[in-house]
Steps between C-alpha positions, in 0.01 A plus 500: 500500500496542126183606324466251217221558255355186348375504143130423485423251225137560401355325198222722382387315188450148642228569755258691275552248220429208728206690643352525149573136408380340823127537436548368143680187617241443772233517226688252280551257790139536607371434149720189471380370836137563402550312174655201676221494760231509230665217309527294820136564589392385154700179533363430850143567391536228237626249760194517723355655815696300761839614370360848448411550869842375614669725248300801617611440859866469393468813284341697786785397730758597240337843446489563872865394532614728216303789649668453839846475343429811295395697806802383699746589226343837434551634852 
């Protein structure tokens, strides 16, 4: 049996760079989502209380769904 050594291809620069950029991109995405939610809440508040309560239920369900998807994809 021949002893064949395999070259190990390790990219050293990509992981630390992505590790530094990831929190920044999460912050940018979070700020954008917060902005959109605040604009939506302002529009719904002008439309009246009946639409506001329905919108809050839909928003709560969406937040819970995104949280579950985030936890499932993280592990």
